[in-house]
C-alpha positions as CSV (number, residue, x, y, z in Angstrom):
1,M,-18.6,0.2,-6.3
2,S,-14.9,0.2,-7.0
3,Y,-14.3,3.8,-7.9
4,I,-13.4,5.8,-4.8
5,G,-12.6,9.2,-6.3
6,D,-9.9,11.4,-7.7
7,F,-6.9,12.8,-5.7
8,T,-4.7,15.7,-6.6
9,T,-1.1,15.4,-5.4
10,H,0.8,18.2,-3.9
11,S,2.5,18.5,-7.3
12,G,-0.8,19.0,-9.1
13,Q,-1.1,15.5,-10.7
14,T,-4.5,13.9,-10.5
15,V,-4.8,10.2,-10.0
16,K,-7.9,7.9,-9.9
17,L,-8.4,6.0,-6.7
18,R,-10.3,2.7,-6.8
19,L,-10.4,-0.7,-5.2
20,V,-8.2,-3.4,-6.6
21,K,-10.3,-6.0,-8.5
22,K,-9.8,-9.4,-9.9
23,G,-8.0,-8.9,-13.2
24,D,-5.7,-6.2,-12.0
25,A,-2.6,-8.4,-11.9
26,A,-1.1,-6.9,-15.0
27,L,-1.5,-3.4,-13.5
28,L,0.3,-4.7,-10.3
29,V,3.1,-6.4,-12.2
30,D,3.6,-3.3,-14.4
31,M,3.9,-1.2,-11.2
32,F,6.3,-3.6,-9.6
33,Y,8.7,-3.4,-12.5
34,R,8.6,0.4,-12.4
35,L,9.7,0.6,-8.8
36,S,13.3,1.4,-8.0
37,P,15.4,-1.4,-6.4
38,E,15.4,0.8,-3.2
39,T,11.7,1.2,-3.1
40,K,11.2,-2.6,-3.6
41,R,13.7,-3.3,-0.8
42,L,11.9,-0.9,1.7
43,R,8.4,-2.4,0.8
44,F,9.1,-6.1,0.4
45,H,12.1,-6.2,2.9
46,L,14.3,-8.0,0.4
47,Y,16.3,-7.5,-2.8
48,T,14.0,-8.4,-5.6
49,I,16.4,-8.4,-8.6
50,K,16.4,-12.2,-9.1
51,I,12.7,-12.9,-8.5
52,P,11.5,-14.9,-11.5
53,E,8.7,-13.2,-13.6
54,E,6.5,-16.1,-13.1
55,Q,6.6,-15.6,-9.3
56,V,5.9,-11.9,-9.7
57,W,2.8,-12.8,-11.7
58,Q,1.6,-15.4,-9.2
59,E,1.9,-12.9,-6.4
60,A,0.1,-10.3,-8.4
61,E,-2.8,-12.7,-9.2
62,K,-3.2,-13.5,-5.5
63,L,-3.0,-9.8,-4.5
64,S,-5.8,-9.0,-7.0
65,D,-8.2,-11.8,-5.8
66,L,-9.4,-10.3,-2.5
67,D,-12.0,-11.5,0.1
68,P,-13.6,-8.1,1.0
69,Q,-14.3,-9.3,4.6
70,L,-10.5,-9.9,5.1
71,Q,-8.7,-7.7,2.7
72,V,-9.1,-4.2,1.2
73,A,-6.7,-2.9,-1.4
74,I,-6.8,0.5,-3.1
75,V,-4.9,1.3,-6.3
76,A,-4.0,4.9,-7.6
77,T,-3.8,5.0,-11.3
78,T,-3.1,7.5,-14.0
79,F,-3.1,7.5,-17.8
80,E,0.5,8.2,-19.1
81,K,1.8,9.2,-22.4
82,D,1.5,5.7,-23.9
83,G,-2.3,6.1,-23.4
84,R,-2.5,3.3,-21.0
85,E,-3.6,3.2,-17.4
86,H,-0.7,2.6,-15.0
87,A,-0.7,2.1,-11.2
88,V,1.3,4.6,-9.2
89,A,0.4,3.4,-5.7
90,V,-1.2,0.5,-3.9
91,A,-2.3,0.3,-0.3
92,R,-3.8,-2.6,1.4
93,F,-4.7,-4.3,4.7
94,V,-5.3,-7.9,5.6
95,R,-6.6,-9.7,8.6
96,Q,-6.6,-13.4,9.3
97,T,-10.3,-13.9,10.3
98,V,-13.4,-11.7,10.3
99,E,-13.3,-11.7,14.1
100,D,-9.8,-10.1,14.2
101,T,-9.8,-6.5,15.2
102,E,-6.2,-5.9,14.0
103,A,-5.0,-5.9,10.4
104,E,-1.6,-5.7,8.8
105,V,-1.3,-2.7,6.5
106,A,1.2,-2.0,3.6
107,V,1.6,0.8,1.1
108,V,3.9,1.3,-1.8
109,V,4.1,4.4,-4.0
110,R,6.0,4.6,-7.3
111,D,9.2,6.6,-7.0
112,D,8.0,9.4,-9.3
113,F,4.9,9.9,-7.0
114,Q,6.5,9.7,-3.6
115,R,6.4,12.6,-1.1
116,R,3.3,14.2,-2.8
117,G,0.6,13.2,-0.2
118,L,-0.5,10.1,-2.0
119,G,0.6,7.5,0.5
120,K,-1.0,9.5,3.4
121,R,-4.3,9.8,1.4
122,L,-4.4,6.1,0.7
123,L,-3.8,5.2,4.4
124,L,-6.6,7.5,5.5
125,I,-9.0,5.8,3.1
126,L,-7.9,2.4,4.3
127,A,-8.4,3.4,7.9
128,D,-12.0,4.5,7.2
129,R,-12.6,1.1,5.4
130,A,-11.1,-0.8,8.4
131,R,-13.3,1.0,10.9
132,E,-16.3,0.0,8.9
133,L,-15.1,-3.7,9.3
134,E,-14.7,-3.1,13.1
135,I,-10.9,-3.1,12.9
136,T,-9.3,-1.2,15.7
137,H,-5.6,-1.3,14.9
138,F,-3.2,-1.5,12.0
139,T,0.1,-3.2,12.3
140,A,3.1,-3.0,10.0
141,W,6.6,-4.4,9.8
142,V,8.9,-1.7,8.6
143,V,12.6,-1.9,7.7
144,D,14.4,0.2,10.4
145,N,16.0,2.5,7.9
146,N,12.7,3.3,6.0
147,I,12.9,7.0,7.0
148,R,10.2,8.1,4.6
149,L,7.6,5.9,6.2
150,M,8.6,6.9,9.7
151,K,8.3,10.5,8.6
152,L,4.8,9.8,7.2
153,I,3.8,8.2,10.5
154,K,5.1,11.3,12.3
155,D,3.4,13.8,9.9
156,M,0.0,12.0,10.4
157,E,0.2,12.9,14.1
158,L,-1.0,9.5,15.1
159,K,-1.6,9.0,18.8
160,N,-0.5,6.0,21.0
161,V,1.7,4.5,18.3
162,E,3.4,1.3,19.6
163,S,6.9,0.4,18.2
164,E,9.1,-2.5,18.8
165,A,12.5,-3.1,17.1
166,R,13.8,-6.6,16.2
167,H,16.6,-7.7,13.8
168,G,16.7,-4.5,11.7
169,Q,12.9,-4.3,11.4
170,R,10.3,-2.4,13.5
171,K,6.8,-3.6,14.2
172,I,4.4,-0.6,14.5
173,R,0.9,-0.9,15.9
174,V,-1.4,2.0,15.5
175,P,-4.9,2.6,16.9
176,L,-7.5,3.7,14.3
């Protein structure tokens, strides 16, 4: 079942949470183009202004065709004034093999939905799914000046967080 449930943000907006499925590429592309340049830089660790549209679509196709033993991705959607469903956040983890007990995690929240509890909720759901797959740790590479994500990690009161800085980035390892 792909539907996870509804979530009401701190500002009172309700979004639907579900697993990303094959065919969601258009939803992911639409969200990518609705992110600010700064949000893209903090999430993807590079400036994305000159990325060809074809490359954006190829990546979205890849990110919506998941092996459920290796990858889990959750999308938060809402219906907007145009009457269409739009993604407002995506969180995912991926591990290299089914034997791996560590998975890389990533989350991106559209600018107009940031700082409303959505990123935290998605990470908590992902952590539950990861434990079901016997994953014991999440890792993430974070741009050093991503203050919002560092605050989120602090607010989640995670224990035994390991952190290592390298070349303007920080690798974070968190037990689940």
